[in-house]
C-alpha positions in Angstrom: 0.0 -0.2 0.4 1.0 3.6 -0.8 -0.6 7.2 -0.6 -0.7 8.7 -3.4 -1.5 12.2 -5.0 -5.6 12.3 -5.8 -4.7 15.2 -8.6 -3.0 12.8 -10.6 -5.7 10.0 -10.7 -8.8 10.1 -12.0 -10.6 10.5 -8.6 -9.4 13.8 -8.2 -12.6 16.0 -8.4 -13.9 12.9 -6.7 -11.7 13.2 -4.1 -12.4 16.7 -3.5 -16.5 16.4 -4.2 -16.8 13.2 -0.9 -13.8 13.2 1.2 -15.3 15.3 3.5 -18.8 14.6 2.6 -20.7 13.4 6.4 -22.8 10.8 4.2 -20.3 9.8 1.4 -21.4 6.1 0.6 -23.7 5.0 -2.1 -25.5 1.9 -2.3 -27.0 0.0 -5.3 -29.2 -3.4 -5.5 -29.4 -5.5 -8.0 -30.5 -9.2 -9.0 -27.9 -11.9 -9.7 -28.8 -15.4 -11.2 -26.6 -17.7 -9.6 -28.3 -21.2 -11.2 -24.6 -22.3 -12.4 -22.6 -21.3 -9.2 -25.5 -23.7 -7.1 -24.8 -25.7 -9.7 -21.1 -25.8 -9.4 -21.6 -26.0 -5.4 -23.5 -29.0 -5.9 -20.5 -30.7 -8.9 -17.6 -30.3 -6.7 -18.0 -29.5 -3.3 -17.6 -26.3 -3.3 -18.9 -24.3 -0.4 -21.8 -21.6 -2.3 -20.3 -18.4 -0.4 -16.8 -19.5 -1.0 -17.9 -19.5 -5.3 -19.4 -16.2 -4.9 -16.8 -14.1 -2.4 -14.1 -15.5 -5.3 -16.2 -13.9 -8.1 -16.8 -11.1 -6.4 -12.4 -10.5 -5.8 -11.8 -12.0 -9.6 -14.4 -9.3 -10.9 -13.0 -6.8 -8.9 -9.5 -7.7 -9.1 -8.3 -5.8 -12.3 -11.0 -2.5 -11.7 -8.9 0.0 -11.1 -11.1 1.7 -8.7 -10.9 -1.3 -6.3 -7.1 -1.0 -5.9 -7.7 2.5 -4.1 -9.5 3.6 -0.8 -9.8 7.2 0.8 -8.3 6.2 4.6 -8.0 9.4 7.2 -8.8 11.9 4.2 -6.0 10.0 2.1 -6.1 8.3 -1.4 -4.4 5.1 -1.0 -3.4 2.5 -2.8 -2.9 -1.7 -2.4 -1.5 -4.2 -4.8 -3.6 -6.7 -2.4 -7.2 -7.8 -2.4 -9.2 -10.1 0.4 -12.3 -11.0 1.0 -14.0 -9.9 4.1 -16.7 -12.2 5.7 -18.7 -12.7 9.0 -18.2 -16.1 10.9 -20.7 -17.3 13.5 -18.6 -18.4 16.3 -18.9 -22.1 18.2 -20.0 -19.9 21.0 -22.8 -18.7 19.4 -21.7 -14.6 18.5 -20.2 -13.2 15.5 -16.0 -12.3 14.2 -14.9 -11.1 10.7 -12.3 -12.9 8.9 -10.1 -11.7 5.9 -9.6 -14.0 3.2 -6.5 -13.0 0.7 -8.1 -13.1 -2.6 -6.2 -15.6 -5.2 -6.8 -16.1 -9.5 -6.2 -19.4 -8.2 -9.5 -20.7 -6.5 -8.1 -24.0 -5.3 -5.7 -21.8 -3.6 -8.6 -19.2 -2.0 -11.2 -22.1 -1.3 -8.4 -23.2 1.0 -7.8 -20.5 2.6 -10.9 -19.5 3.3 -11.8 -23.6 4.7 -8.9 -22.6 7.4 -9.7 -19.2 8.1 -12.8 -19.6 8.9 -12.3 -22.5 10.7 -9.9 -20.5 12.6 -12.5 -17.8 13.5 -14.7 -20.4 14.0 -12.6 -22.6 16.4 -11.4 -19.3 18.5 -13.7 -16.7 18.3 -10.9 -14.5 17.5 -11.3 -12.1 14.1 -8.6 -12.6 11.8 -7.2 -9.7 9.9 -5.5 -9.6 6.5 -3.3 -6.1 8.2 -3.1 -2.3 6.0 -1.5 -4.1 2.7 -4.6 -5.5 1.3 -7.7 -3.8 0.2 -10.9 -5.3 2.0 -13.9 -6.0 0.4 -16.3 -6.8 3.1 -19.6 -9.2 2.8 -22.1 -10.6 4.8 -24.7 -13.3 3.7 -28.0 -14.2 5.7 -28.5 -17.1 3.7 -31.7 -18.4 5.9 -33.5 -15.5 5.1 -35.3 -14.2 2.5 -34.4 -10.5 2.1 -34.2 -7.8 -1.0 -30.7 -6.3 0.4 -29.1 -4.5 3.2 -27.7 -1.2 3.7 -24.5 -1.1 5.6 -23.8 1.3 8.5 -21.4 4.7 7.9 -18.8 4.8 11.1 -16.4 7.4 9.0 -14.1 5.1 10.5 -13.9 2.6 7.5 -14.6 3.6 3.8 -14.5 0.1 2.0 -16.7 -1.5 -0.1 -19.5 -3.7 0.6 -21.5 -6.0 -1.0 -24.5 -8.3 1.0 -27.0 -10.7 -0.1 -29.2 -13.2 1.6 -31.3 -16.5 0.5 -31.3 -17.3 -3.1 -34.0 -18.2 -4.8 -35.8 -20.7 -7.8 -37.4 -19.7 -9.8 -38.4 -21.5 -13.2 -35.0 -21.6 -15.1 -33.0 -19.2 -13.1 -31.8 -19.2 -9.4 -31.9 -15.8 -8.7 -30.2 -13.8 -5.7 -31.0 -10.6 -4.8 -27.6 -8.3 -3.5 -26.4 -4.8 -2.2 -23.6 -3.7 -3.0 -22.1 -0.6 -1.1 -19.4 2.0 -1.6 -17.5 4.8 -0.8 -18.3 8.1 -3.7 -14.4 8.8 -3.5 -13.8 4.9 -4.7 -15.7 4.9 -7.1 -19.0 6.3 -8.7 -22.3 4.5 -10.2 -20.8 4.0 -13.5 -17.7 2.1 -12.3 -19.6 -0.1 -9.9 -22.4 -1.2 -12.6 -19.4 -2.2 -14.5 -18.4 -4.5 -11.5 -21.6 -5.9 -10.7 -22.1 -6.7 -14.6 -18.6 -8.5 -14.6 -19.7 -10.2 -12.0 -22.9 -11.4 -13.5 -20.8 -12.7 -16.3 -18.1 -14.5 -14.5 -20.2 -16.8 -12.8 -22.2 -17.1 -16.0 -19.0 -17.6 -17.9 -16.0 -18.1 -16.4 -14.3 -22.0 -16.7 -13.7 -22.3 -13.1 -13.2 -26.1 -12.5 
């Protein structure tokens, strides 16, 4: 990670407009067709939520804005991405777990299983540290919801995606998601490009 001059980036105007805004977060809702991902989960033994997290990282990995994040009113550039998930621990509480994104799904899956088990067993959060731009996620897989708008603390400006239970409908299996992001980091156009790319990866990428 390194601090960069916002004026030397495409985010210069956004930095001036939104960096000091009291509520700079934007939320977009979208319905994804995840039929292929559900089939892959059944066929491969991979967890559906692991596949979702990998696809999110894959879609974000070569989008320039996902490697930038406003931190303490500075613009920081990152080389590495991570996916944060919420884990229910064995004592019935919750904590968070950062998974380093890897283009190799086997490596990502291995870290996903190992690190979530660690958080489950210990009850302690697992953080990757300051070298990673983290995409937050929350999955309420037992519940039929249309989306979640996360709270804005003013401390964490990271993008955040949430979803509930997928729904089987005729020829589609759909998943309603919400994607929240800091307006300094990206505009609605980049967010929509990311979501379209996420759908395309779910539809077409040869995971197996």
